[in-house]
C-alpha positions in Angstrom: 13.7 -26.4 77.2 13.0 -29.3 74.9 10.0 -29.3 72.6 9.4 -32.6 70.7 9.4 -31.4 67.2 12.0 -31.5 64.4 12.1 -30.0 60.9 13.9 -32.1 58.4 12.9 -30.8 55.0 12.2 -27.1 55.7 8.4 -27.5 55.5 6.3 -25.8 58.1 2.5 -26.0 58.5 1.0 -23.2 60.4 -2.1 -25.3 61.6 0.3 -27.9 63.0 2.3 -25.2 64.9 -1.0 -23.8 66.3 -1.9 -27.2 67.6 1.6 -27.5 69.1 1.2 -24.2 70.9 -2.2 -25.1 72.4 -0.8 -28.4 73.6 2.2 -26.7 75.1 0.0 -24.2 76.9 -2.2 -27.1 78.3 0.9 -28.8 79.7 2.4 -25.6 81.0 -0.8 -24.7 82.9 -1.0 -28.3 84.2 2.5 -28.0 85.7 4.3 -30.3 83.3 7.8 -31.2 84.6 9.3 -30.1 81.3 11.6 -27.1 81.8 9.5 -24.0 80.9 10.2 -20.4 81.8 8.8 -19.3 85.1 6.2 -16.5 84.9 4.7 -14.2 87.5 1.3 -14.9 86.0 -0.6 -17.7 84.4 0.8 -18.6 81.0 -1.1 -17.5 77.9 -1.4 -18.8 74.4 0.8 -15.9 73.2 3.5 -17.2 75.5 3.3 -20.7 74.1 3.3 -19.4 70.6 6.5 -17.3 71.3 8.2 -20.4 72.6 7.3 -22.4 69.6 8.6 -19.6 67.3 11.8 -19.4 69.2 12.4 -23.2 69.0 12.0 -23.0 65.2 14.4 -20.1 64.9 12.0 -17.1 64.6 12.1 -14.0 66.7 8.3 -13.9 67.1 5.1 -15.8 66.3 4.1 -13.2 63.6 7.4 -13.9 61.8 6.8 -17.6 61.9 3.3 -17.1 60.6 4.6 -14.9 57.7 7.1 -17.5 56.7 4.4 -20.3 56.7 2.2 -18.0 54.6 5.0 -17.5 52.1 5.7 -21.2 51.8 2.0 -22.0 51.3 1.5 -19.3 48.6 4.7 -20.4 46.8 3.5 -24.1 46.8 0.0 -23.1 45.5 1.2 -20.6 42.8 4.5 -21.8 41.5 4.2 -20.0 38.2 3.0 -16.5 39.3 5.3 -13.6 38.9 4.1 -10.0 39.3 5.4 -7.8 36.5 6.1 -4.8 38.7 9.7 -3.8 39.2 11.9 -3.0 42.3 11.4 0.7 41.4 7.6 0.4 41.5 6.0 2.1 44.5 2.8 0.6 45.9 0.9 3.3 48.0 -1.8 2.5 50.5 -3.6 4.3 53.4 -2.4 1.6 55.8 0.0 -1.4 56.0 -2.7 -4.1 55.7 -1.5 -5.4 52.3 2.2 -5.0 52.7 2.8 -8.7 53.7 0.3 -10.0 51.1 2.0 -8.1 48.3 5.3 -9.8 49.2 3.6 -13.2 49.4 2.1 -12.6 45.9 5.5 -12.0 44.4 5.4 -8.2 44.0 8.9 -6.7 44.0 8.2 -3.0 44.4 8.5 -0.7 47.4 5.6 -0.3 49.8 4.6 3.2 50.9 1.9 4.2 53.4 0.0 7.3 54.5 -1.4 6.5 57.9 -3.2 9.8 58.5 -6.9 8.9 59.1 -8.4 11.7 57.1 -12.0 10.6 57.9 -11.4 11.7 61.5 -10.5 14.9 63.2 -9.7 18.4 61.8 -8.7 18.5 58.1 -8.5 22.3 57.5 -7.0 24.0 54.5 -3.6 25.2 55.9 0.0 25.6 54.8 1.8 22.3 54.9 3.7 22.8 58.1 0.6 24.1 60.0 -1.5 21.3 58.5 1.0 18.6 59.8 0.9 20.3 63.3 -2.9 20.2 63.4 -3.1 16.6 62.3 -0.2 15.5 64.6 -1.9 17.1 67.6 -5.2 15.3 66.8 -3.5 11.9 66.2 -1.5 12.3 69.4 -4.6 13.0 71.5 -6.9 10.5 69.8 -4.6 7.5 69.8 -2.5 8.3 72.9 0.8 8.8 71.1 3.7 11.0 71.9 3.3 14.3 69.9 6.9 14.2 68.6 6.4 10.6 67.4 3.2 11.5 65.7 4.6 14.6 64.0 7.8 12.8 62.8 5.7 10.0 61.3 3.4 12.4 59.4 6.3 14.6 58.2 8.0 11.5 56.8 4.9 10.2 55.1 3.9 13.5 53.6 7.4 14.1 52.4 7.3 10.7 50.6 3.9 11.5 49.1 5.5 14.5 47.4 7.5 12.0 45.3 4.3 11.0 43.4 5.1 13.8 41.0 8.3 12.2 39.7 8.3 9.6 36.9 8.8 6.5 39.0 6.1 3.9 38.4 3.5 4.3 41.2 0.2 2.4 42.0 -2.4 3.6 44.4 -4.4 0.7 46.0 -7.9 1.9 47.2 -11.3 0.6 48.1 -14.6 2.4 48.3 -14.7 3.7 51.8 -14.1 7.2 53.0 -10.7 6.3 54.6 -9.4 5.2 51.2 -11.1 7.7 49.0 -9.9 10.6 51.1 -6.4 9.2 50.8 -6.8 9.1 47.1 -8.0 12.7 47.0 -5.2 13.9 49.2 -2.6 12.1 47.0 -3.9 13.4 43.7 -4.8 16.9 44.9 -1.2 17.5 46.0 0.2 16.9 42.5 1.2 20.1 40.5 0.7 18.1 37.3 -0.1 14.6 36.2 2.8 12.1 36.2 3.0 9.7 33.3 3.6 6.6 35.4 0.8 6.9 38.0 -2.0 4.3 38.1 -4.9 3.3 40.3 -6.5 0.1 41.6 -10.0 1.0 43.1 -12.6 -1.6 43.9 -15.8 -1.8 45.9 -16.6 -5.6 45.6 -14.9 -8.9 44.9 -16.6 -12.0 43.4 -17.5 -14.5 46.1 -17.0 -12.1 49.0 -20.4 -11.4 50.6 -19.3 -8.5 52.8 -16.3 -6.8 51.2 -14.8 -4.3 53.6 -11.3 -3.7 52.3 -8.4 -5.0 50.2 -6.7 -5.9 53.5 -9.1 -8.8 54.0 -8.1 -10.4 50.6 -5.8 -13.4 50.2 -2.5 -12.7 48.3 -3.7 -14.4 45.1 -6.5 -11.8 45.0 -4.0 -9.0 44.9 -2.4 -10.8 41.9 -6.0 -10.9 40.4 -6.4 -7.2 41.0 -3.0 -6.2 39.5 -4.1 -6.3 35.8 -7.1 -4.2 36.6 -5.1 -1.1 37.4 -5.7 1.9 35.1 -3.8 5.1 34.5 -4.7 8.2 36.5 -6.3 10.7 34.0 -6.5 14.5 33.9 -10.2 14.2 34.7 -9.4 12.2 37.9 -6.8 14.8 38.9 -9.3 17.7 38.3 -12.0 16.0 40.3 -9.7 15.2 43.1 -8.6 18.8 43.5 -12.2 20.0 43.5 -13.3 17.3 46.0 -10.3 17.8 48.4 -10.9 21.5 48.5 -14.6 20.9 49.2 -13.7 18.5 52.0 -11.3 21.0 53.7 -13.7 23.9 53.5 -15.5 25.1 56.6 -18.8 25.2 54.6 -19.9 21.6 53.4 -22.1 22.9 50.6 -19.8 22.0 47.7 -18.9 18.7 49.4 -22.6 17.8 49.5 -23.1 18.7 45.9 -20.3 16.3 44.9 -21.7 13.6 47.2 -25.1 13.8 45.7 -23.8 13.6 42.1 -22.3 10.6 40.2 -18.6 11.2 39.4 -17.7 9.1 36.4 -14.0 10.0 36.6 -13.8 8.4 40.1 -17.0 6.2 40.4 -16.4 5.2 44.0 -16.0 8.8 45.2 -19.6 10.1 45.6 -20.7 7.2 47.8 -17.7 7.7 50.1 -18.2 11.4 50.3 -21.9 10.8 51.1 -21.0 8.3 53.9 -18.5 10.8 55.3 -21.0 13.6 55.0 -23.2 11.7 57.4 -20.6 12.2 60.1 -22.0 15.7 60.4 -24.6 15.8 63.1 -28.2 15.1 62.2 -30.7 17.8 63.0 -32.8 15.2 64.7 -30.4 13.9 67.3 -27.1 15.7 66.9 -25.3 12.4 66.3 -22.9 11.4 63.6 -24.0 8.2 61.8 -21.1 6.2 63.3 -22.1 7.3 66.8 -25.8 6.6 66.1 -25.2 3.1 64.8 -23.0 2.2 67.8 -25.6 3.5 70.3 -28.3 1.6 68.5 -26.4 -1.7 68.7 -26.3 -1.3 72.5 -29.9 -0.1 72.6 -31.0 -3.3 70.7 -28.7 -5.8 72.4 -28.0 -4.4 75.9 -24.5 -4.1 77.5 -21.8 -5.6 75.2 -18.0 -5.7 75.1 -16.5 -2.8 73.3 -14.9 -5.0 70.7 -18.2 -6.8 70.0 -19.9 -3.5 69.3 -17.2 -2.7 66.8 -17.5 -6.1 65.1 -21.3 -5.6 64.9 -20.9 -2.2 63.3 -18.3 -3.3 60.7 -19.9 -6.6 59.8 -23.6 -5.7 59.8 -24.6 -2.1 60.3 -22.3 0.4 58.7 -23.3 0.9 55.0 -19.7 1.7 54.0 -17.3 0.9 56.9 -14.0 2.8 57.1 -13.0 2.7 60.8 -10.2 0.5 62.1 -10.6 -0.8 65.7 -8.5 2.0 67.2 -10.3 4.6 65.2 -13.6 3.3 66.6 -12.3 3.4 70.1 -11.2 7.0 69.6 -14.5 7.9 68.1 -16.5 6.7 71.1 -14.2 8.1 73.8 -15.8 11.6 73.9 -19.2 9.9 74.4 -17.7 7.9 77.4 -15.5 10.6 79.0 -17.8 13.6 78.7 -19.2 15.3 81.8 -22.6 14.1 80.5 -21.8 10.8 78.9 -24.0 8.9 76.5 -22.1 5.6 77.2 -20.9 4.0 80.4 -17.8 1.8 80.3 -17.1 -0.9 82.9 -14.0 -2.9 83.7 -11.5 -0.1 83.0 -8.6 -2.3 84.0 -9.3 -4.6 81.1 -8.0 -4.0 77.5 -10.5 -1.7 75.9 -12.1 -4.3 73.5 -13.1 -6.4 76.5 -14.7 -3.5 78.5 -18.5 -3.6 78.7 -20.4 -0.7 77.2 -24.0 0.3 78.0 -26.2 3.2 77.2 -26.8 5.9 79.8 -30.2 7.4 80.3 -29.0 10.4 78.4 -27.9 8.2 75.6 -31.4 6.8 75.4 -32.8 10.4 75.3 -30.5 11.4 72.5 -31.5 8.4 70.4 -35.2 9.3 71.0 -34.5 12.9 69.8 -35.2 14.3 73.3 -31.6 15.6 73.7 -29.0 16.8 71.2 -25.9 14.6 70.9 -23.4 17.3 69.8 -24.2 19.4 72.9 -23.1 16.4 75.0 -19.5 16.7 73.8 -17.1 18.7 75.9 -14.9 19.7 73.1 -15.4 20.8 69.4 -15.8 18.0 66.9 -14.5 18.2 63.4 -15.5 16.6 60.1 -13.1 17.5 57.4 -12.8 21.3 57.5 -16.1 21.8 59.3 -15.8 22.7 63.0 -18.7 21.8 65.2 -18.9 23.7 68.5 -21.3 22.3 71.2 -24.0 24.7 72.1 -23.3 27.0 69.2 -24.8 27.3 65.6 -23.2 24.7 63.3 -23.6 22.8 60.1 -25.9 19.7 60.3 -27.7 17.3 58.0 -31.4 17.3 57.4 -33.6 14.3 56.5 -32.6 14.6 52.8 -28.9 14.5 53.8 -28.4 18.1 52.8 -26.3 20.5 54.9 -28.3 23.1 56.8 -27.2 25.8 59.2 -28.4 24.7 62.6 -29.1 27.4 65.2 -28.2 27.0 68.8 -31.9 26.6 69.7 -32.9 23.3 68.2 -36.2 24.6 67.0 -34.5 27.0 64.5 -33.2 25.1 61.4 -32.7 27.4 58.5 -32.0 26.0 55.0 -28.9 27.6 53.3 -30.0 29.5 50.2 
C-alpha cells in the first residue's frame, strides 16, 4: 500500500489526517486501483483511519489522535507545568480525564472507581458481600463476564483503601450523582482524615452553556481547575459518612432530609442527592425521573433512534445528568424487555444507539397516570439501599419530593410519621 503523504519535521495535524482518511475512503469505495486490503464488506471510515494511522507508525487511530492532541497542547502552552509530582494520585469515577491530564502536563498517577453507584443495589454489607452484589449487577446490566466484573471491582476498591495513607491524592468531581456518590464512597471508607487529601469539585465553567462534566473540558481547563483544589476537612468527612449511610439504608428518610437541606461542607451534595432521590418511583406514575424524561422525549417527538433519545436527555431535559450512554441503555432495557413493555425497539440487528424506540400503548398509559410504571418491571429495582418490588408496598416520592410508603393498592398512600 502506498499513501501519498510524508512527514518531514515531525508535525502532524489531526484535521489534515481526517481529510486524508475521508479521501482514502472515497477512493477505496470507488475501486481505486491503489493496493488496498480486500474486505468482505464495504469499507468504512474507521478502516481508512486505521490505514492512515498504520502508515504513520501508530497502532490505532485513537493513538494517532492522542499524539496530535499532545503536540497541539504543547505548542499552545509551552510554559505550563503542573506542580503535582509522580507520587500524586488523581482519583476519578471514570477514565474521561486521564488523557487530558497527561496532555496538560500532570505527572501523577491516575486512579479510577468505575462502579456506577447511581444505578443498581448499593446495600450496606460487609466488603466482600458488597463487591459480590455490585459485580453481579454490573455483569448483568452491562453484559460483562462475572469474573471480569468482580476482578475489576476488587482491584479498584483495594486501591481506594490507599486513600488513608499519606501519599498526595486529589479527588476530581463534578456536581452530578455519579460523581458525588463516588465522593461519598471514597470519604466514608476512611477511618481517619489523611493530611494530603484534597478535592476539586465544580458545577459550572465560565463560557460553557451546558456543563455536564469535567470530561468535556479541554486540557487547559484542567490546568485552570488545579489551583482551585482544597483540602478535605473533618466536616466533609463527617458529612460523607452520614450521607453514605443514608444512601445505603433501606429507608430513604434520612437521605431525603439531607437532600432537602443545604450542606455547606459539600455544597454540591444536596442537589445531587435530590436528583438521585428522584430515581425512586413517583406516586403518580411509578416511574423514576430518568425513565419519565426518556418516555416524554418519545411522546413528544415520536419514534427516534436510541442514541438520539440519550442525546436529548443529556443535552436538554435532565436537570443534573449523570448517565453515560451504556448506563442509559441499561436503564431502559427493563422497559423494553419486560413482559409488558413500555417501549418497543426496532432493528435489533443494528448497534443499540441506532435502533428505533417508540412508546407502547402501555407506555402512554403510564405517562398519563393510568398505569403504574414500577409494576411493569419483571424484576425488583434498586435505588441505593432501597429495594423496590413490583406489585408490593414500597418507598415512593410524593409531589413535594418527600418519601412516602406506597401501598400495593395505588389509592393507599400513607405519609411516614
